[in-house]
Residue, then its C-alpha position, 0 to 999 in steps of 0.5 A: x771114209x773113202x769111195x771104192x770104185x766098183x764096176x759091178x756096182x755101177x752096172x747095178x745103178x744103171x740097171x736100176x736107173x729109169x729114164x721115161x717121159x713121165x719120171x726120171x729116177x737116178x739111182x746110185x749104189x756105192x761102197x765105202x771103206x770105213x777105214x780112216x784115211x788121209x785128212x780124216x786120220x789126221x784130224x782124229x789124231x789131232x782131236x785125240x790129243x786135245x785136252x779134255x777128250x780122255x775119259x778120266x777128263x770127265x767130270x760129274x755134273 
């Protein structure tokens, strides 16, 4: 997953955050891409090719 920079979400986060002498509420609204990228994609390909990971490799207990 990759963090997607979005100035509108940053503005919402700033608006929702409150800092008073009594309490401090910090919010952060973020958006992420669900598409695999970089290291995640490499790890997926590596794990997918390991023996015992395909449905045909499963055995009944």
